[in-house]
N, C-alpha and C positions, 0 to 999 in steps of 0.2 A: 530240224530233223537231219540226221546224218545220211549220206548217200547210201550206205549199206542198208539202213533202215527203210529208206524209200524204196530201194530195189526189192527188199523182202516184202514190203506191203503191196507193191505192184504185182509181184508174183502171186500172192494170196488172192488178190482181187481178180486176176486173170483166170484163176481156177474157179472162183465162185461168182462174184458179181458180173465179171465180163462174160461169163458163159450165159448168164441170163439174157444179156442184151446182144449176144453175138449174131442172132438172126435179125438182120435188117434194121439196125438203128436208122431212123429216117433223118430222113435224121430219120417306143421309138417314135419316136416321131421321125418320119422321113420327110425331108423337104421336098414335097410333091414327088415322092419316090425317086429323088435324085440319087445318083450313084456317087461314090467317093471321088472317082476320077475326074480330073479337069485338065486333060493333057495339054490343050492349047494354051491354057493360062500358066500352068506350072512349069512346062518345058523341062521335065525331069530327065536326067540321063538314064537311058534304058538299062534295065537289069534283067533282061530276059534270059531264061535258062537255055542251054544248048538243047538240041533235039535229043541227044542221049540222056541228058539230065532230066528232061521232061518225061521221057519214057520210063525213067526210074521212079517218078513220083507215084505215091499210092493212088490207085484208081478209085473213083467214087464208088461207094457201096451200092450194090444193086440187089433188090429183093422185093418182097410183097408187103412188108411192114408189120411183121408178126414177131413178138418175143415169146419164147416158151420157157417155162420154169424147168430148170435142170433137176433131175432126180438126185436123191442122196447117193453118194458114192458107196459102193459095197465091194470090198476086195479090190479097191482101186478102179472100179468100173462104174460108170453112170449109165445104167440101162433103163430104157423106157418100159414102164409096166403096162398100165391100162391104155395110156396114150399120152401125147405131149400136151400139157395144159397151157392154153394161151393165157398169158398174164399182161399183155400189152398189145393194143392195136395203134400203130403210129398214125397220128392225124394226117389226113390227105393222102394216105398210102392206098394201094389197091385193096388191101385187107380191110381198111377202115371204111372205104366208100362203097364197097360192094353190098353192104347191108345184110350179109348172110353169116357173119362171124361175130362172136362176142367173147369178152374175157370170161374164162372158165370153160370154154369149149375144149374138147379133147380131140387132137389130131391123131387118128389111128392108122392112117395110111397116106402115102404120098406117091403121085405119079407124074412123070414128065410128059406133057402133051398127051398123045394117044397111047402111050405105053401102059402096060399093066401096073396097077398100084403095088407098092411095096409096103407090107405090113410093118408098122413101127414097134409092135410088141417084142420086147427083148432086144431091140436094136440099141446100139450106143447112142447117147445123146448127140455127140458130135456128128455122127453119121446122119441123123435126122436133120440136123442143121444144114448139112451139105446137100441133102436131097431138096430142101426147100429153096436153097440158093440156086442161082443159075444166071445165064446171060440175059442182058436187057432185052425186053420184048418177048422173051420165051414164055411158054405156058407151063404152069404147074397146077395139078389138080389135087386138092386136099379132101380126104374122106374124114368127116367130122361127126362127132357125137355132141349135140347141143348141150350147153350147161344146164338149161332150165327144163329140158325134157329128155332125161336120160333114157326113157323107155321108147322114145320115138325112133323110127328107123333111121339109120345113118344117112347122111346126105353128102353129096360131092360138090365142092365149090371150086370153080375154075378161075384162076387169077393169072394176070400177065405181069411179069417182073418189071420194075422201073428203078431209076436212079433215086437213092434215098440219102438222107442226112447231109444236107448241104451240097450234095454233088451237083445239083443244077447250077450252082454259083460258079463253079470252077471254069476259068477262062473268061468270065464276065466281070464287069465293073462292080465293085463291092457296094451294096446299098449304104447310103449315107444316113446313119442313125444317130440319135442323141444319146450321150453318155452322161450320167449324173454321178459326180464324184462322191465317193462314200466318206471321204474325210472332210470335205468342205462344201458339199452340195452344189459345187460349180458345174454348170452344164457345158459340155463340149460336143461338137459334131465330129464324127469319125474323119471327115474330110480335113479336120485341123491337123491330121498326122500325115497328110500328103508330103512326099519327099522322104519318108521313112518306111522301112519294111515293118509291117504290123503282124504280131502274133496275137490273135484275138481268141482268148480262152473263155468259153461259156461255162458257168458253174452255178450250183445252188448249194445252200447249207445242208441239204439232205442227200447230196450226191457224193458219196465217198470217193469214187474214182476221179471225179472232177477235182476234189480237194487235193488228192495225191498228185494229180497232174500239175496243178498250179504250184504246189509246193516244190515239185521237182523242177519246174521252170525257174524258180528262184536260184536253185543250185546251178542249173545250166548257164544262167545269165552271169552268175558270180565267176564262172570259169571262163567267160568270154567278155573281158573288159572292153574289147573293140566294138561290142554291140552298143555301148552307152549312148552315143550320139546318132546312131544309124538305125536302131531297131526300137520300136515302141512295143512294150509288152503290156497288154491290157487284159486284166482279169475281170470279166463282165458278168456280174451276178444277174440272173433272171428269176430270182425269188419273187414271190407275189408282192412283197413290200420291201423297201430299202432298209427298214429297221432290222430285218433278219440278218443280212450280211454285215451290217454295222456292228451288231452285237457279237457276231462270230469273230470279226477281225480284232475285237478287243483282246481276244485270247490267242490270236494267230499273227505271226510276224511275216508279212509279205512285202518286203521293202523294194523288190526289184520290179514289181508290177504297178501299173496305174489301176487302182482298184475302183471300179465303177459299177453302177446299176443300170439296167435297161428294162423297159416295160414290155407289155404283150406285143406291141408293134415291132419291137426289136426281135423277139422270138419268131414272129411270122416272117420277117424280112430275111432271116438267116436259117429258117427251117430248124430252129433250136428247140424242137419239141421233145427230143429224147437226147439225153446227155450221157457221157461227156462229148463235147464237140470243140474242135479247134479249127480256126479259119486263118489262113496265111495270105496276106495281102501285100503285093509288091509296092515299090515306091510310087508307081503311077496310079495306084488304086485298083489294080486288077487282082482278083482272087486266083491264086496259083495252086492252092490245095485246101481241102476241107474234109473233115471226118473225125473219127474217134482218135484222140491223141495217143491211144495205145497202139494204133496202126500208123497214123501219120507222124513221122519223125520230124517234128517242127524244127528243132535245132539244126538238123542236117540240111533241111530244105533252105533255111535262112542262110546258113553258111554257104550253100550253093549259089544263092542269089547274090550274096556279097562277093563271092569269088568271081562271078560273071561280070559284076561291075568293075572289079579290079582289072580283069582281063580286057575289058573294053576301053580302059583309060588311055593306053598308048595310041589307039586309033583316033582318039579325040584331040590329040595334040597336033 
C-alpha cells in the first residue's frame, strides 16, 4: 500500500471507526507473571528519555470504559437524537463492573460530579464524548434509559474515571508473555528481545484500524534502516485462533514485523481487550508508552529513545 493510500484510509477511519471507540478504549503464558526486564543480568545501556521528552509522550487514556455509537452525519454534523447508544463496555472498567449499564442503553444526559446534568439531545457527538471524559478519579453521572425496559423511569449511574487501555503498564516492567510465530509455530518469550526497543502492535483480523496501523508500520520501518538491529517490530494477533491470522497473512505482505499470535493470557496481561493498541518497551524491558496507535506516535517515540541512547554514549567513554 502506498503512503498516500494509507494516509487516506487512516483519515476515513478517524472520522468513522475511530469515533466509535474514542470514548475510553481500555484499553500467554506468563512465566509466573514475570516481567520482561532483567536489569541486573542484562546490564543494558540506559535509553531513558529526558524529562522534556517524557512530558511530550501521550498520556494514558482516562475514562469510564464506554463506547458510544456515533450517529449518521447530516449536513456535516453528527448530532445525538434520542440518546447516545452504548455499544461496548470495556472489561474491568468502571462501566463494566458497576452492574448498572448494558449494551444498548441510551445515555440521555451527563453531569460532572454534583453539577446539573446536560441533556444530550441535539448535542454534537464529539461534545458528548468530551462530557464523559475527564480527569482520573473524578466523578461523572450518566442519566440512562435501559435497553430492555424503555418504559421504565430513567436512572442515574455514578462512575469514577480511571486509567484505561494499557495505561496502567506505563512506567512498569512489561509482562513477559509467550509469542507463537505465525510462519513457523516457534514459541518465543518477549524477554528474548531484551536489549532492543520493542514496538508491540496488537491486532485482529476483524480490526480495520489495527490492520492499517500495522501496514503503516511497515512503511515507517522501510524509511528507517537504522532500526534494523536496534528495534523489534512485533505484530501480535490476539484472534481466538492462530489459523485466522495465518490465513490473513497469506494475502498480506508484512515483511518488517515479527508476526506472532498470543492467547487470552496475553490479552489480560496487556489490557488488550479493545483495539487498536500499541505498547512501546525500552531496551531494559520497561513500558514507556501504551495506547491507541492513532494517538501514540510510535515512530517518534522510538526515534526519541534512540536519540537519547546516542546522546548518552560520550559519557560512557
